[in-house]
C-alpha positions in Angstrom: -35.6 1.9 -18.7 -34.6 1.6 -15.0 -30.8 2.0 -14.6 -28.7 1.7 -11.4 -25.1 2.9 -11.3 -22.8 2.0 -8.4 -19.4 3.5 -8.0 -16.6 3.3 -5.4 -13.6 5.4 -4.7 -10.9 5.9 -2.2 -10.4 9.7 -2.8 -13.9 11.0 -3.6 -12.8 14.5 -2.5 -10.9 14.8 -5.8 -14.1 14.5 -7.8 -15.9 17.6 -8.8 -18.9 18.7 -6.6 -21.3 18.6 -9.6 -20.3 14.9 -10.2 -20.5 14.0 -6.5 -24.0 15.6 -6.2 -25.3 12.9 -8.6 -24.5 10.1 -6.2 -25.6 9.1 -2.7 -22.4 9.0 -0.8 -21.9 6.3 1.9 -18.9 5.9 4.1 -18.3 2.3 4.9 -16.5 1.2 8.1 -13.1 -0.4 7.7 -12.9 -4.2 8.1 -12.1 -5.7 11.4 -9.2 -8.2 11.4 -11.6 -11.1 11.6 -13.7 -9.8 8.7 -10.5 -9.2 6.6 -9.3 -12.8 7.2 -12.7 -14.2 6.3 -12.9 -12.2 3.1 -9.3 -13.1 2.1 -9.9 -16.8 2.9 -13.1 -17.1 0.8 -11.9 -15.0 -2.1 -8.5 -16.8 -2.4 -10.2 -20.2 -2.1 -12.8 -19.4 -4.7 -10.6 -17.5 -7.2 -7.3 -19.2 -6.9 -8.1 -22.5 -5.1 -5.8 -21.7 -2.3 -6.2 -23.8 0.9 -7.4 -22.3 4.1 -4.1 -22.3 5.9 -2.3 -20.5 3.1 -5.0 -18.0 2.5 -5.3 -17.2 6.3 -1.5 -16.8 6.4 -1.6 -14.4 3.4 -4.4 -12.4 5.2 -2.4 -12.3 8.4 0.8 -11.2 6.8 -0.9 -8.5 4.7 -2.7 -7.2 7.7 0.2 -7.3 10.2 3.5 -7.4 8.3 2.5 -5.2 5.4 0.1 -3.1 7.6 -2.4 -3.1 4.7 -6.2 -3.3 4.8 -6.4 -3.7 1.1 -7.8 -7.0 -0.3 -5.9 -6.3 -3.5 -2.6 -6.7 -1.7 -3.7 -10.2 -0.6 -4.6 -11.0 -4.2 -1.2 -9.9 -5.5 0.6 -12.1 -3.0 -1.8 -15.0 -3.7 -1.1 -14.9 -7.5 2.6 -15.6 -6.8 2.2 -18.1 -3.9 2.9 -21.7 -4.3 3.5 -22.6 -0.7 3.4 -21.2 2.9 7.1 -20.4 2.6 6.4 -18.2 -0.4 4.1 -16.0 1.6 6.8 -14.9 4.0 9.3 -14.3 1.2 6.8 -12.3 -1.0 5.7 -10.1 1.9 9.4 -9.4 2.8 10.2 -8.5 -0.8 7.1 -6.3 -1.1 7.9 -4.5 2.1 11.5 -3.9 1.1 11.1 -3.1 -2.6 7.4 -2.4 -3.2 6.0 1.0 -3.9 5.2 2.9 -0.7 1.6 4.1 -0.4 
């Protein structure tokens, strides 16, 4: 049987060396702003049926106001968004009361 295993991690240094030696490690470049917006737009449209303007606004606010490069932050905002006005409010609340990374 042929088996492929793919794994991702943000802090691979915390894994033991014997475990790390079983994988081919690749370091991917961080998204550019344009790539981030494109990924957010496509993902939010497909998964949550959010229109282009709202998804691009979410991506823009996550990148600039939240200073995050994490697609999961855009998903968290999208799950609670019903309008463009919601995006500003949710980002403001997240920045003020959210867990600091």
